[in-house]
N, CA, C and O atoms as a DFTB+ gen file, in Angstrom:
616 C
 N C O
     1  1       8.003       0.934      24.528
     2  2       7.090       1.627      23.647
     3  2       7.838       2.067      22.383
     4  3       8.992       2.491      22.440
     5  1       7.150       1.956      21.244
     6  2       7.747       2.318      19.964
     7  2       7.988       3.824      19.882
     8  3       7.238       4.622      20.444
     9  1       9.050       4.190      19.172
    10  2       9.327       5.615      18.999
    11  2       8.262       6.223      18.100
    12  3       7.655       5.539      17.276
    13  1       8.052       7.500      18.272
    14  2       7.076       8.202      17.439
    15  2       7.476       8.126      15.971
    16  3       6.617       7.960      15.105
    17  1       8.774       8.246      15.680
    18  2       9.200       8.187      14.282
    19  2       8.983       6.793      13.709
    20  3       8.659       6.661      12.528
    21  1       9.152       5.756      14.513
    22  2       8.885       4.394      14.058
    23  2       7.414       4.186      13.746
    24  3       7.074       3.565      12.739
    25  1       6.541       4.697      14.596
    26  2       5.099       4.597      14.363
    27  2       4.714       5.420      13.141
    28  3       3.889       4.993      12.333
    29  1       5.308       6.594      13.009
    30  2       5.036       7.436      11.831
    31  2       5.484       6.740      10.541
    32  3       4.797       6.806       9.522
    33  1       6.642       6.072      10.595
    34  2       7.136       5.356       9.415
    35  2       6.184       4.220       9.049
    36  3       5.868       4.026       7.876
    37  1       5.729       3.473      10.050
    38  2       4.793       2.373       9.796
    39  2       3.485       2.905       9.206
    40  3       2.945       2.320       8.267
    41  1       2.983       3.994       9.744
    42  2       1.749       4.595       9.221
    43  2       1.941       5.023       7.764
    44  3       1.032       4.873       6.948
    45  1       3.113       5.553       7.440
    46  2       3.387       5.967       6.062
    47  2       3.439       4.758       5.126
    48  3       2.952       4.824       3.998
    49  1       4.026       3.659       5.593
    50  2       4.064       2.435       4.784
    51  2       2.639       1.972       4.483
    52  3       2.323       1.641       3.340
    53  1       1.787       1.947       5.494
    54  2       0.398       1.514       5.292
    55  2      -0.356       2.442       4.342
    56  3      -1.067       1.976       3.451
    57  1      -0.204       3.757       4.529
    58  2      -0.885       4.710       3.641
    59  2      -0.375       4.589       2.212
    60  3      -1.158       4.631       1.262
    61  1       0.941       4.440       2.058
    62  2       1.534       4.302       0.730
    63  2       1.021       3.045       0.032
    64  3       0.654       3.084      -1.143
    65  1       1.001       1.948       0.754
    66  2       0.505       0.695       0.184
    67  2      -0.950       0.842      -0.259
    68  3      -1.314       0.444      -1.366
    69  1      -1.768       1.412       0.606
    70  2      -3.190       1.592       0.283
    71  2      -3.393       2.509      -0.917
    72  3      -4.330       2.312      -1.690
    73  1      -2.546       3.490      -1.080
    74  2      -2.671       4.424      -2.202
    75  2      -2.102       3.848      -3.493
    76  3      -2.678       4.045      -4.563
    77  1      -0.984       3.140      -3.407
    78  2      -0.274       2.697      -4.605
    79  2      -0.864       1.449      -5.259
    80  3      -0.945       1.373      -6.485
    81  1      -1.271       0.483      -4.461
    82  2      -1.728      -0.787      -5.046
    83  2      -2.886      -0.588      -6.023
    84  3      -2.847      -1.156      -7.115
    85  1      -3.915       0.193      -5.682
    86  2      -4.989       0.377      -6.676
    87  2      -4.511       1.060      -7.966
    88  3      -4.973       0.718      -9.054
    89  1      -3.606       2.004      -7.850
    90  2      -3.081       2.691      -9.037
    91  2      -2.299       1.714      -9.911
    92  3      -2.517       1.641     -11.121
    93  1      -1.388       0.965      -9.291
    94  2      -0.574       0.011     -10.041
    95  2      -1.437      -1.100     -10.629
    96  3      -1.205      -1.534     -11.757
    97  1      -2.416      -1.554      -9.882
    98  2      -3.318      -2.599     -10.363
    99  2      -4.117      -2.119     -11.568
   100  3      -4.242      -2.835     -12.561
   101  1      -4.647      -0.927     -11.481
   102  2      -5.441      -0.358     -12.583
   103  2      -4.602      -0.223     -13.853
   104  3      -5.057      -0.587     -14.937
   105  1      -3.385       0.296     -13.727
   106  2      -2.519       0.467     -14.898
   107  2      -2.080      -0.882     -15.478
   108  3      -2.004      -1.040     -16.696
   109  1      -1.793      -1.843     -14.610
   110  2      -1.393      -3.165     -15.084
   111  2      -2.553      -3.849     -15.802
   112  3      -2.359      -4.463     -16.852
   113  1      -3.746      -3.747     -15.247
   114  2      -4.912      -4.356     -15.901
   115  2      -5.184      -3.704     -17.254
   116  3      -5.507      -4.388     -18.224
   117  1      -5.054      -2.379     -17.314
   118  2      -5.318      -1.671     -18.570
   119  2      -4.312      -2.059     -19.654
   120  3      -4.668      -2.142     -20.829
   121  1      -3.067      -2.294     -19.267
   122  2      -2.029      -2.579     -20.256
   123  2      -1.902      -4.059     -20.602
   124  3      -1.524      -4.404     -21.722
   125  1      -2.215      -4.937     -19.648
   126  2      -1.943      -6.358     -19.870
   127  2      -3.136      -7.270     -19.648
   128  3      -3.101      -8.446     -20.010
   129  1      -4.189      -6.729     -19.054
   130  2      -5.342      -7.563     -18.746
   131  2      -5.143      -8.459     -17.536
   132  3      -5.967      -9.335     -17.270
   133  1      -4.063      -8.251     -16.803
   134  2      -3.856      -9.073     -15.604
   135  2      -3.839      -8.208     -14.357
   136  3      -3.416      -7.052     -14.385
   137  1      -4.307      -8.789     -13.268
   138  2      -4.320      -8.085     -11.991
   139  2      -2.921      -8.087     -11.387
   140  3      -2.049      -8.857     -11.791
   141  1      -2.733      -7.219     -10.424
   142  2      -1.448      -7.171      -9.728
   143  2      -1.239      -8.459      -8.935
   144  3      -0.097      -8.873      -8.735
   145  1      -2.317      -9.100      -8.478
   146  2      -2.198     -10.375      -7.766
   147  2      -1.704     -11.469      -8.708
   148  3      -0.846     -12.266      -8.329
   149  1      -2.238     -11.516      -9.941
   150  2      -1.741     -12.473     -10.928
   151  2      -0.262     -12.204     -11.207
   152  3       0.556     -13.124     -11.219
   153  1       0.063     -10.940     -11.427
   154  2       1.438     -10.552     -11.737
   155  2       2.375     -11.016     -10.631
   156  3       3.450     -11.547     -10.911
   157  1       1.981     -10.821      -9.384
   158  2       2.815     -11.196      -8.248
   159  2       3.109     -12.698      -8.261
   160  3       4.252     -13.106      -8.056
   161  1       2.092     -13.514      -8.500
   162  2       2.322     -14.955      -8.538
   163  2       3.162     -15.352      -9.750
   164  3       4.039     -16.209      -9.642
   165  1       2.899     -14.734     -10.902
   166  2       3.710     -15.025     -12.089
   167  2       5.172     -14.635     -11.852
   168  3       6.080     -15.351     -12.275
   169  1       5.403     -13.505     -11.181
   170  2       6.765     -13.069     -10.859
   171  2       7.477     -14.114     -10.009
   172  3       8.633     -14.450     -10.268
   173  1       6.793     -14.623      -9.005
   174  2       7.410     -15.625      -8.134
   175  2       7.743     -16.892      -8.918
   176  3       8.812     -17.475      -8.732
   177  1       6.842     -17.316      -9.784
   178  2       7.104     -18.502     -10.600
   179  2       8.222     -18.230     -11.612
   180  3       9.074     -19.088     -11.844
   181  1       8.215     -17.049     -12.207
   182  2       9.238     -16.670     -13.189
   183  2      10.631     -16.727     -12.565
   184  3      11.586     -17.163     -13.208
   185  1      10.744     -16.289     -11.322
   186  2      12.039     -16.243     -10.640
   187  2      12.448     -17.580     -10.032
   188  3      13.591     -17.729      -9.599
   189  1      11.551     -18.545      -9.989
   190  2      11.860     -19.830      -9.360
   191  2      12.543     -20.767     -10.361
   192  3      12.380     -20.623     -11.573
   193  1      13.307     -21.723      -9.837
   194  2      13.947     -22.681     -10.738
   195  2      12.892     -23.422     -11.567
   196  3      11.898     -23.902     -11.022
   197  1      13.100     -23.510     -12.832
   198  2      12.204     -24.210     -13.757
   199  2      10.794     -23.614     -13.812
   200  3       9.877     -24.256     -14.324
   201  1      10.609     -22.384     -13.286
   202  2       9.292     -21.770     -13.321
   203  2       8.259     -22.545     -12.533
   204  3       7.079     -22.547     -12.884
   205  1       8.686     -23.193     -11.484
   206  2       7.810     -24.119     -10.749
   207  2       7.998     -23.973      -9.245
   208  3       9.121     -23.851      -8.755
   209  1       6.888     -23.986      -8.524
   210  2       6.924     -23.958      -7.062
   211  2       5.792     -24.836      -6.545
   212  3       4.754     -24.980      -7.191
   213  1       6.008     -25.417      -5.373
   214  2       4.897     -26.122      -4.740
   215  2       3.876     -25.082      -4.297
   216  3       4.212     -23.917      -4.081
   217  1       2.649     -25.508      -4.169
   218  2       1.617     -24.575      -3.713
   219  2       1.962     -24.037      -2.328
   220  3       1.673     -22.880      -2.023
   221  1       2.581     -24.870      -1.484
   222  2       2.990     -24.396      -0.159
   223  2       4.061     -23.315      -0.273
   224  3       3.996     -22.302       0.424
   225  1       5.043     -23.522      -1.143
   226  2       6.090     -22.513      -1.338
   227  2       5.495     -21.217      -1.869
   228  3       5.856     -20.130      -1.419
   229  1       4.590     -21.335      -2.818
   230  2       3.957     -20.153      -3.406
   231  2       3.153     -19.413      -2.352
   232  3       3.171     -18.183      -2.302
   233  1       2.451     -20.154      -1.515
   234  2       1.696     -19.531      -0.427
   235  2       2.600     -18.832       0.569
   236  3       2.291     -17.732       1.026
   237  1       3.724     -19.469       0.910
   238  2       4.672     -18.862       1.850
   239  2       5.309     -17.603       1.276
   240  3       5.593     -16.659       2.015
   241  1       5.536     -17.581      -0.032
   242  2       6.204     -16.450      -0.678
   243  2       5.255     -15.284      -0.940
   244  3       5.704     -14.181      -1.252
   245  1       3.974     -15.511      -0.818
   246  2       2.984     -14.500      -1.157
   247  2       2.482     -13.773       0.080
   248  3       2.542     -14.296       1.193
   249  1       1.991     -12.567      -0.129
   250  2       1.367     -11.821       0.970
   251  2      -0.116     -12.166       1.076
   252  3      -0.823     -11.635       1.933
   253  1      -0.581     -13.052       0.205
   254  2      -1.985     -13.447       0.177
   255  2      -2.205     -14.701       1.015
   256  3      -1.262     -15.435       1.308
   257  1      -3.454     -14.940       1.398
   258  2      -3.776     -16.161       2.130
   259  2      -3.594     -17.356       1.216
   260  3      -3.656     -17.226      -0.007
   261  1      -3.372     -18.512       1.804
   262  2      -3.190     -19.736       1.006
   263  2      -4.420     -20.040       0.156
   264  3      -4.294     -20.481      -0.986
   265  1      -5.599     -19.807       0.706
   266  2      -6.807     -20.076      -0.082
   267  2      -6.910     -19.106      -1.254
   268  3      -7.355     -19.493      -2.335
   269  1      -6.508     -17.861      -1.059
   270  2      -6.519     -16.879      -2.150
   271  2      -5.487     -17.262      -3.207
   272  3      -5.755     -17.139      -4.402
   273  1      -4.319     -17.720      -2.785
   274  2      -3.293     -18.164      -3.734
   275  2      -3.841     -19.325      -4.558
   276  3      -3.658     -19.361      -5.774
   277  1      -4.499     -20.259      -3.917
   278  2      -5.060     -21.413      -4.622
   279  2      -6.093     -20.972      -5.661
   280  3      -6.103     -21.476      -6.783
   281  1      -6.955     -20.036      -5.287
   282  2      -7.964     -19.520      -6.234
   283  2      -7.294     -18.791      -7.404
   284  3      -7.705     -18.948      -8.553
   285  1      -6.267     -17.998      -7.108
   286  2      -5.560     -17.282      -8.173
   287  2      -4.845     -18.245      -9.110
   288  3      -4.845     -18.041     -10.324
   289  1      -4.241     -19.284      -8.565
   290  2      -3.593     -20.283      -9.416
   291  2      -4.641     -20.934     -10.313
   292  3      -4.388     -21.158     -11.497
   293  1      -5.809     -21.238      -9.764
   294  2      -6.887     -21.793     -10.602
   295  2      -7.250     -20.833     -11.735
   296  3      -7.475     -21.268     -12.864
   297  1      -7.309     -19.534     -11.442
   298  2      -7.603     -18.539     -12.476
   299  2      -6.490     -18.518     -13.534
   300  3      -6.766     -18.451     -14.732
   301  1      -5.238     -18.577     -13.080
   302  2      -4.105     -18.581     -14.015
   303  2      -4.091     -19.848     -14.858
   304  3      -3.708     -19.809     -16.027
   305  1      -4.504     -20.970     -14.279
   306  2      -4.630     -22.211     -15.045
   307  2      -5.688     -22.017     -16.128
   308  3      -5.473     -22.380     -17.284
   309  1      -6.826     -21.445     -15.751
   310  2      -7.893     -21.190     -16.710
   311  2      -7.478     -20.258     -17.832
   312  3      -7.980     -20.361     -18.952
   313  1      -6.559     -19.346     -17.532
   314  2      -6.068     -18.398     -18.536
   315  2      -4.900     -18.973     -19.341
   316  3      -4.385     -18.311     -20.243
   317  1      -4.481     -20.199     -19.022
   318  2      -3.406     -20.838     -19.767
   319  2      -2.009     -20.382     -19.389
   320  3      -1.051     -20.677     -20.103
   321  1      -1.874     -19.670     -18.280
   322  2      -0.564     -19.142     -17.902
   323  2       0.187     -20.027     -16.919
   324  3       1.397     -19.883     -16.745
   325  1      -0.529     -20.941     -16.278
   326  2       0.059     -21.818     -15.265
   327  2      -0.587     -23.197     -15.412
   328  3      -1.745     -23.312     -15.814
   329  1       0.171     -24.228     -15.084
   330  2      -0.414     -25.565     -14.952
   331  2      -0.268     -25.990     -13.502
   332  3       0.622     -25.531     -12.785
   333  1      -1.152     -26.867     -13.092
   334  2      -1.076     -27.461     -11.759
   335  2      -0.709     -28.927     -11.962
   336  3      -1.351     -29.637     -12.736
   337  1       0.326     -29.369     -11.262
   338  2       0.803     -30.740     -11.408
   339  2       0.828     -31.421     -10.044
   340  3       1.237     -30.827      -9.046
   341  1       0.394     -32.654     -10.015
   342  2       0.423     -33.426      -8.770
   343  2       1.870     -33.628      -8.332
   344  3       2.766     -33.782      -9.162
   345  1       2.082     -33.626      -7.039
   346  2       3.397     -33.905      -6.476
   347  2       3.497     -35.417      -6.302
   348  3       2.781     -35.983      -5.475
   349  1       4.370     -36.089      -7.063
   350  2       4.432     -37.547      -6.986
   351  2       4.895     -38.072      -5.625
   352  3       4.599     -39.212      -5.268
   353  1       5.616     -37.251      -4.869
   354  2       6.106     -37.701      -3.566
   355  2       5.156     -37.351      -2.425
   356  3       5.356     -37.806      -1.299
   357  1       4.130     -36.555      -2.695
   358  2       3.153     -36.180      -1.660
   359  2       1.821     -35.895      -2.343
   360  3       1.618     -34.811      -2.890
   361  1       0.936     -36.845      -2.311
   362  2      -0.343     -36.734      -3.022
   363  2      -1.225     -35.594      -2.505
   364  3      -2.185     -35.204      -3.169
   365  1      -0.907     -35.066      -1.332
   366  2      -1.715     -33.978      -0.781
   367  2      -1.315     -32.617      -1.324
   368  3      -2.017     -31.631      -1.100
   369  1      -0.203     -32.553      -2.030
   370  2       0.265     -31.253      -2.528
   371  2       0.427     -31.289      -4.042
   372  3       0.411     -32.346      -4.674
   373  1       0.583     -30.096      -4.593
   374  2       0.783     -29.990      -6.038
   375  2       1.750     -28.851      -6.322
   376  3       2.104     -28.064      -5.444
   377  1       2.162     -28.796      -7.576
   378  2       3.058     -27.751      -8.045
   379  2       2.309     -26.821      -8.992
   380  3       1.425     -27.249      -9.735
   381  1       2.673     -25.557      -8.955
   382  2       2.226     -24.599      -9.967
   383  2       3.427     -24.364     -10.872
   384  3       4.530     -24.089     -10.400
   385  1       3.202     -24.476     -12.177
   386  2       4.287     -24.329     -13.149
   387  2       3.898     -23.302     -14.197
   388  3       2.799     -23.343     -14.751
   389  1       4.799     -22.395     -14.458
   390  2       4.599     -21.356     -15.458
   391  2       4.609     -21.970     -16.849
   392  3       5.514     -22.735     -17.184
   393  1       3.614     -21.642     -17.658
   394  2       3.574     -22.120     -19.045
   395  2       4.321     -21.132     -19.937
   396  3       4.685     -20.039     -19.503
   397  1       4.543     -21.527     -21.184
   398  2       5.161     -20.610     -22.141
   399  2       4.301     -19.360     -22.305
   400  3       4.820     -18.248     -22.400
   401  1       2.975     -19.551     -22.337
   402  2       2.045     -18.409     -22.432
   403  2       2.186     -17.497     -21.217
   404  3       2.210     -16.274     -21.352
   405  1       2.278     -18.094     -20.032
   406  2       2.445     -17.308     -18.811
   407  2       3.746     -16.533     -18.802
   408  3       3.791     -15.372     -18.396
   409  1       4.803     -17.188     -19.256
   410  2       6.116     -16.529     -19.325
   411  2       6.063     -15.346     -20.304
   412  3       6.580     -14.269     -20.011
   413  1       5.440     -15.556     -21.452
   414  2       5.339     -14.489     -22.458
   415  2       4.486     -13.333     -21.944
   416  3       4.850     -12.170     -22.119
   417  1       3.373     -13.639     -21.321
   418  2       2.498     -12.577     -20.803
   419  2       3.185     -11.811     -19.677
   420  3       3.061     -10.589     -19.592
   421  1       3.914     -12.530     -18.807
   422  2       4.642     -11.868     -17.738
   423  2       5.706     -10.940     -18.319
   424  3       5.824      -9.789     -17.900
   425  1       6.483     -11.440     -19.286
   426  2       7.545     -10.619     -19.893
   427  2       6.978      -9.381     -20.579
   428  3       7.603      -8.320     -20.567
   429  1       5.800      -9.515     -21.174
   430  2       5.178      -8.353     -21.831
   431  2       4.682      -7.337     -20.801
   432  3       4.760      -6.132     -21.038
   433  1       4.176      -7.810     -19.668
   434  2       3.620      -6.921     -18.643
   435  2       4.698      -6.254     -17.793
   436  3       4.502      -5.137     -17.316
   437  1       5.833      -6.924     -17.599
   438  2       6.853      -6.438     -16.667
   439  2       7.344      -5.026     -16.964
   440  3       7.386      -4.214     -16.040
   441  1       7.718      -4.680     -18.199
   442  2       8.228      -3.319     -18.428
   443  2       7.184      -2.234     -18.146
   444  3       7.521      -1.152     -17.666
   445  1       5.937      -2.527     -18.444
   446  2       4.871      -1.558     -18.186
   447  2       4.677      -1.386     -16.684
   448  3       4.510      -0.269     -16.194
   449  1       4.699      -2.511     -15.953
   450  2       4.516      -2.451     -14.493
   451  2       5.687      -1.727     -13.829
   452  3       5.485      -0.903     -12.938
   453  1       6.899      -2.033     -14.260
   454  2       8.075      -1.365     -13.700
   455  2       8.020       0.135     -13.995
   456  3       8.376       0.947     -13.141
   457  1       7.579       0.505     -15.187
   458  2       7.445       1.931     -15.526
   459  2       6.411       2.608     -14.623
   460  3       6.599       3.757     -14.224
   461  1       5.337       1.914     -14.300
   462  2       4.329       2.472     -13.378
   463  2       4.926       2.690     -11.993
   464  3       4.693       3.719     -11.359
   465  1       5.700       1.706     -11.530
   466  2       6.353       1.840     -10.219
   467  2       7.307       3.029     -10.241
   468  3       7.340       3.824      -9.302
   469  1       8.070       3.145     -11.298
   470  2       9.010       4.265     -11.396
   471  2       8.272       5.601     -11.426
   472  3       8.692       6.556     -10.774
   473  1       7.183       5.671     -12.171
   474  2       6.430       6.923     -12.316
   475  2       5.736       7.330     -11.011
   476  3       5.749       8.507     -10.648
   477  1       5.141       6.383     -10.314
   478  2       4.342       6.710      -9.140
   479  2       5.094       6.605      -7.821
   480  3       4.623       7.109      -6.802
   481  1       6.257       5.958      -7.824
   482  2       6.991       5.751      -6.574
   483  2       8.414       6.296      -6.668
   484  3       8.762       7.260      -5.985
   485  1       9.218       5.685      -7.502
   486  2      10.646       6.022      -7.555
   487  2      10.913       7.467      -7.953
   488  3      11.882       8.068      -7.488
   489  1      10.074       8.027      -8.801
   490  2      10.287       9.390      -9.294
   491  2      10.174      10.438      -8.195
   492  3      10.576      11.585      -8.391
   493  1       9.639      10.064      -7.059
   494  2       9.399      11.032      -5.985
   495  2      10.465      11.008      -4.902
   496  3      10.289      11.589      -3.831
   497  1      11.592      10.319      -5.194
   498  2      12.716      10.339      -4.262
   499  2      14.006      10.176      -5.046
   500  3      14.019       9.687      -6.175
   501  1      15.071      10.594      -4.422
   502  2      16.381      10.443      -5.059
   503  2      16.807       8.975      -4.983
   504  3      16.224       8.185      -4.241
   505  1      17.822       8.630      -5.756
   506  2      18.364       7.272      -5.694
   507  2      18.882       6.966      -4.283
   508  3      18.717       5.852      -3.784
   509  1      19.500       7.951      -3.653
   510  2      20.019       7.754      -2.295
   511  2      18.874       7.507      -1.308
   512  3      18.979       6.635      -0.445
   513  1      17.794       8.262      -1.428
   514  2      16.640       8.047      -0.552
   515  2      16.027       6.670      -0.787
   516  3      15.668       5.976       0.165
   517  1      15.909       6.276      -2.050
   518  2      15.353       4.961      -2.370
   519  2      16.224       3.856      -1.776
   520  3      15.704       2.860      -1.273
   521  1      17.537       4.024      -1.831
   522  2      18.442       3.018      -1.265
   523  2      18.265       2.910       0.246
   524  3      18.288       1.806       0.792
   525  1      18.088       4.042       0.930
   526  2      17.877       4.037       2.379
   527  2      16.549       3.345       2.712
   528  3      16.487       2.524       3.627
   529  1      15.502       3.675       1.976
   530  2      14.195       3.058       2.209
   531  2      14.295       1.548       1.998
   532  3      13.836       0.770       2.834
   533  1      14.889       1.139       0.890
   534  2      15.013      -0.293       0.596
   535  2      15.807      -1.014       1.679
   536  3      15.421      -2.095       2.124
   537  1      16.913      -0.417       2.100
   538  2      17.763      -1.046       3.121
   539  2      17.025      -1.158       4.453
   540  3      17.072      -2.203       5.103
   541  1      16.353      -0.100       4.857
   542  2      15.654      -0.114       6.143
   543  2      14.496      -1.109       6.129
   544  3      14.333      -1.881       7.074
   545  1      13.696      -1.096       5.073
   546  2      12.553      -2.006       5.024
   547  2      13.001      -3.457       4.888
   548  3      12.364      -4.354       5.441
   549  1      14.079      -3.697       4.166
   550  2      14.609      -5.056       4.049
   551  2      15.095      -5.556       5.403
   552  3      14.867      -6.715       5.749
   553  1      15.749      -4.716       6.158
   554  2      16.233      -5.105       7.490
   555  2      15.060      -5.468       8.399
   556  3      15.127      -6.459       9.126
   557  1      13.994      -4.680       8.365
   558  2      12.810      -4.980       9.170
   559  2      12.188      -6.299       8.720
   560  3      11.814      -7.129       9.548
   561  1      12.081      -6.487       7.415
   562  2      11.511      -7.719       6.874
   563  2      12.337      -8.931       7.282
   564  3      11.782      -9.938       7.721
   565  1      13.636      -8.847       7.145
   566  2      14.506      -9.962       7.509
   567  2      14.423     -10.289       8.995
   568  3      14.556     -11.450       9.380
   569  1      14.209      -9.294       9.822
   570  2      14.105      -9.525      11.264
   571  2      12.862     -10.339      11.615
   572  3      12.802     -10.946      12.684
   573  1      11.886     -10.355      10.740
   574  2      10.656     -11.111      10.992
   575  2      10.793     -12.572      10.606
   576  3       9.946     -13.386      10.975
   577  1      11.836     -12.923       9.877
   578  2      12.038     -14.271       9.379
   579  2      13.163     -14.922      10.173
   580  3      14.338     -14.643       9.932
   581  1      12.803     -15.799      11.129
   582  2      13.815     -16.402      11.999
   583  2      14.760     -17.310      11.223
   584  3      15.877     -17.563      11.674
   585  1      14.329     -17.806      10.054
   586  2      15.214     -18.651       9.253
   587  2      16.188     -17.823       8.432
   588  3      17.118     -18.365       7.836
   589  1      15.980     -16.507       8.398
   590  2      16.845     -15.618       7.633
   591  2      17.152     -14.406       8.504
   592  3      16.555     -13.346       8.317
   593  1      18.078     -14.547       9.457
   594  2      18.324     -13.444      10.400
   595  2      18.839     -12.192       9.695
   596  3      19.441     -12.270       8.624
   597  1      18.590     -11.024      10.320
   598  2      19.038      -9.771       9.688
   599  2      20.544      -9.715       9.588
   600  3      21.271     -10.248      10.426
   601  1      20.992      -9.048       8.530
   602  2      22.417      -8.833       8.354
   603  2      22.873      -7.745       9.306
   604  3      22.082      -6.883       9.688
   605  1      24.134      -7.775       9.690
   606  2      24.634      -6.690      10.551
   607  2      24.513      -5.348       9.841
   608  3      24.658      -5.260       8.621
   609  1      24.249      -4.320      10.611
   610  2      24.160      -2.965      10.022
   611  2      25.524      -2.551       9.523
   612  3      26.551      -2.838      10.137
   613  1      25.507      -1.861       8.380
   614  2      26.802      -1.388       7.850
   615  2      26.807       0.109       7.788
   616  3      27.800       0.706       7.372
């Protein structure tokens, strides 16, 4: 059976997520006209080699369903921020590629989004507390990925 503190921590993560996402989404939309879901996909493409990922990779990297990722990519294509390219080695799959417009819009939105995170999240804990939270949550996340086993505790 899970410890009470472990269950309490999980409940806090869920409550925090439910409270923060609408706030961050609202501020991001007001400043950049993009949703937090668009931002998340643009971030993944921005960080990928050549600004490009297969739709399968993008789906695996996202917390969204594959069908939702596909719909969002279609929206980003319509907004000129992403292109969809056929995969020449597998006709059943395609790539999402960040456009210059997408890169520019992402770069413009990033400082505002990071400032929102700092204002609504980071400002309410010390740097040491934030480091502990990040380390603990990363360890839990890594334990869920059998291809990326958790690092030894230090």
